[in-house]
N, C-alpha and C positions, 0 to 999 in steps of 0.2 A: 926469397926470390926464387923463382923456377929457372930452368934453363931457358935461354934467349931464343926468340923467333928470330931468324935471320932470313931476309931475302933480297935478292937483288934484282932491280927492274932496269932494262937497257932502255937507252934513249939515243937519238941521233941529234941533239941539239947541243949548241955551244954550252959549256959549263955554266956560264953566267945566266942564260936564258933558262936552263933546267932550273936553276936555284930560284930565279924569279917567278917561274911558273908554280914551283913548290910553295914558295911564300905566299903567292896570290890565292892558291887553292887552300891554304891553311885556314883562310878566313872562315871556311864551310865548316872545319873542325872546331874553331873557336866557338862558333855560333852553336854548335851542338854540345860543347864540354865547355862551359864557363871558366872552369878551373884549369883548362890547358894553358900551360907555361912553356915557352921555348926560349932558347938562348943560342944565337948564332955565333960562331968562331970561325971566320972565313966561311968555308964551304961546308961546314959542320954544323948541324943543329942538334943540341941535347933538348930534351923535353920531359916533361911529366904532366900527368893528368890525375885527377882524383875522381873517382866514380863509384858509387855504391859502397862508400867507406873503406875503398882500396885504392892504392896508387900505382899507377902504370908508368914506367920510366923508359926512355929508349934514345936512340941516336939515329940521325940520318946523315949520311955522308954523300955529298954530290961529286961524283967522279967524271972524267971526260966523257964516258960512253955509257955510264950506269948511275943508279942511285942505289946505295947499300942501306937497307933499314934493318935495324936491331931493335927488338922490344923485349923488356922483361915485365913479365907479368908476377904479381904475388900468387903465392901458392893456391890461394883461394880461388884465383881465376884461370889456373894453369889449364884447367880442362877445356877452356875456350880459345887456347892458343892457336890451334891450325885454323880455326873460324876467323878470329881477329885478324891473324896473318894473311888468310886469303884476302880478306876486306881491305887491309892496308895496302896490299899488292895491287889489288884492283883500283882503289883510289889514286895510288902513285902514278899508275900506268895512264890513267884518265888525265891526271894533272900535267903529264909529260907528254902528251899528244902535241904534234905540231899543230900550231895556231895561224 
C-alpha cells in the first residue's frame, strides 16, 4: 500500500445528520462498485472496494464539524491518488450540503 490520501471536509450539520447523509449518499457508490463493503462502528466507517483487480481501503470519521477521509491505494493505483482524493472530497462535500 502507498501513503494514504487524507482529506477533511467541513460541515455545519449535527454529527448524526452528517453521518445519515453520508450513509444515504453511499448508495450511489454501491451502485457503481458492487464490491464496495463498509462497516460502521459508531461514527467511524471502515471500507474496502475491489476494482480492476486492486483493493482500496479507507476510513471515514464523522466529527462534530468535519468529516475526515483516509484512503489507502495499492501501489499500482498510487499515481491516481490525487485525482481519486479530489473526487472523494467533492462527493463528500456534496453529500454534506444542508438539505
